[in-house]
C-alpha positions in Angstrom: 207.6 -80.6 112.6 203.9 -81.4 112.8 201.6 -84.1 114.0 198.8 -84.5 111.5 195.1 -84.5 111.8 193.5 -87.6 113.4 196.9 -89.2 114.1 195.9 -90.8 117.4 192.1 -90.3 116.9 190.2 -92.6 119.2 193.3 -94.4 120.6 191.5 -94.9 123.9 194.3 -97.1 125.3 197.0 -94.5 124.8 198.3 -93.6 128.3 201.3 -91.5 127.6 203.1 -89.8 124.7 206.2 -87.7 124.4 205.8 -85.0 121.8 209.3 -84.3 120.4 211.0 -80.9 120.5 210.8 -79.2 117.1 207.1 -80.0 116.6 205.5 -76.7 115.7 201.9 -77.7 115.1 199.4 -80.3 116.4 196.6 -81.0 113.9 192.8 -81.1 114.3 191.5 -84.1 116.4 195.1 -85.4 116.8 194.4 -86.9 120.3 190.6 -86.9 120.0 189.0 -89.3 122.5 192.3 -90.6 123.9 190.5 -91.1 127.2 193.4 -93.0 128.9 195.9 -90.2 128.3 196.7 -88.7 131.7 199.3 -86.0 131.1 200.7 -84.2 128.2 203.6 -81.9 127.8 203.5 -79.5 124.8 207.0 -78.5 123.7 208.1 -74.9 123.5 208.2 -74.8 119.7 204.4 -75.5 119.3 202.7 -72.5 117.7 199.3 -74.0 117.0 197.0 -76.8 118.3 194.1 -77.7 116.1 190.4 -77.9 116.8 189.5 -80.9 118.9 193.1 -81.9 119.3 192.5 -82.9 122.9 188.7 -83.2 122.8 187.2 -85.9 125.0 190.6 -86.7 126.7 188.7 -87.2 129.9 191.6 -88.9 131.7 193.8 -85.9 131.6 194.9 -84.8 135.0 197.7 -82.4 134.0 198.8 -80.4 131.0 202.3 -78.7 130.8 202.9 -76.1 128.1 206.5 -75.1 127.6 205.8 -72.4 124.9 206.5 -68.8 126.0 203.9 -67.6 123.5 200.5 -69.3 124.0 199.9 -71.6 121.0 196.9 -70.7 118.9 193.9 -72.8 119.9 190.1 -72.7 119.4 187.1 -73.3 121.7 187.1 -77.0 120.8 190.8 -77.8 121.3 190.2 -78.9 124.9 186.5 -79.8 124.6 185.3 -82.0 127.5 188.6 -81.7 129.3 188.1 -80.8 133.0 188.7 -77.1 133.6 189.9 -78.0 137.1 193.1 -79.8 136.1 196.3 -77.8 136.4 197.7 -76.4 133.2 201.4 -75.4 133.8 202.9 -72.6 131.8 206.1 -70.7 132.2 205.8 -68.5 135.3 207.2 -65.4 133.6 204.5 -65.7 130.9 201.5 -66.6 133.1 200.0 -63.1 132.6 200.2 -63.5 128.8 198.3 -66.9 129.0 195.7 -65.4 131.3 194.9 -62.8 128.6 194.8 -65.3 125.7 191.5 -66.5 124.4 190.7 -70.1 125.4 193.8 -70.4 127.6 192.3 -67.9 130.2 189.5 -70.3 130.8 191.8 -73.1 132.0 193.3 -73.6 135.4 196.6 -71.9 134.6 199.5 -72.4 137.0 203.0 -70.8 136.7 206.0 -73.1 136.8 209.6 -72.2 137.3 212.4 -73.0 134.8 212.6 -76.6 136.0 209.0 -77.2 134.7 207.7 -77.6 138.2 205.3 -75.4 140.2 206.8 -76.1 143.6 209.5 -78.3 145.1 208.6 -80.2 148.2 211.2 -82.3 150.0 210.3 -86.0 149.5 213.7 -87.5 150.4 212.2 -89.8 153.0 210.1 -91.6 150.4 212.8 -91.9 147.7 216.1 -93.8 147.6 218.7 -94.3 144.9 220.3 -97.7 144.6 222.2 -99.4 141.7 221.2 -96.7 139.1 217.5 -97.0 140.0 215.2 -94.6 141.8 213.0 -96.5 144.2 209.8 -94.9 145.6 208.8 -96.1 149.0 205.1 -95.3 148.9 202.1 -97.5 149.8 200.0 -96.4 146.9 201.3 -96.3 143.3 200.9 -92.7 142.2 201.6 -91.5 138.7 205.3 -90.5 138.7 207.1 -88.4 136.2 210.9 -88.4 135.6 212.1 -85.1 134.2 215.5 -83.8 133.1 216.6 -80.4 134.6 215.1 -78.5 131.7 211.7 -79.8 132.7 211.4 -82.3 129.8 209.4 -85.4 130.6 211.6 -88.5 130.1 209.4 -91.2 131.6 206.0 -91.5 133.2 204.6 -94.5 135.1 202.9 -95.9 138.1 205.9 -98.1 138.8 207.7 -97.9 142.2 211.1 -98.3 140.4 212.5 -96.0 137.8 215.5 -96.9 135.8 217.4 -93.7 134.7 219.0 -93.5 131.3 222.4 -92.4 132.8 223.9 -90.9 135.9 222.9 -87.3 136.5 220.4 -85.1 138.3 216.7 -85.6 137.6 213.4 -84.3 138.9 210.8 -86.7 140.2 207.2 -85.5 140.3 204.4 -87.2 142.1 201.2 -85.2 141.8 202.0 -81.7 143.0 205.1 -82.7 144.8 208.6 -82.8 143.4 212.2 -83.4 144.3 215.6 -83.3 142.7 217.4 -86.6 142.8 221.1 -87.3 141.8 222.0 -90.7 140.5 225.7 -91.5 140.4 
C-alpha cells in the first residue's frame, strides 16, 4: 500500500511507471532525480506524497492525479518540476485542489471521468488493424493508452500499440484524445 522512501531515487533512466491502485502513500524522495520520467498518474487512493518525492523530475510533461481529496504534500514534493506542465485533477474537485496548499501553485486542469481534459476527433490519424492501433503521424509523439476509467495502461513513442484484449480504449497524444474500439 505504500512506495517507500528513496525507492527510485536517482533512477535517471526511468521513463515510465504505473503506480498500482491501492497505494495510499508515496514516500520521501521516491522518484527524486528521475529526470527521464515524462508522465505520472497518481491513483485515487493516494493520501500522501512525501517531501521531494518528485523533486528534480525535470522531464515531467504531465501529472494526472485521480484522488478526489488532494493528497498531502509539502513545498518540496514537486521541487524543480516546471509549474507550467498540466496537472490533471478530477473536474468536480478542481476548486478543492485550487484551495489546497502547494497544489494551488501548479497548473491545475480539470478532467472528466475518462481522465481526459478534452476529446478531439483524431480518427484520420488512427487506424485499427489486426488487434493493433496504428498511428499515422510523421512525428513520434508520446502516446498514452488508457482504459475507460482513465487508468494508464501503456505509454510509448511507438506508432503501433498492441492492446491487451478487444474493447474500447482512449488514446492520448499531447492534449488530444480519442476513443478507439478494437474488435
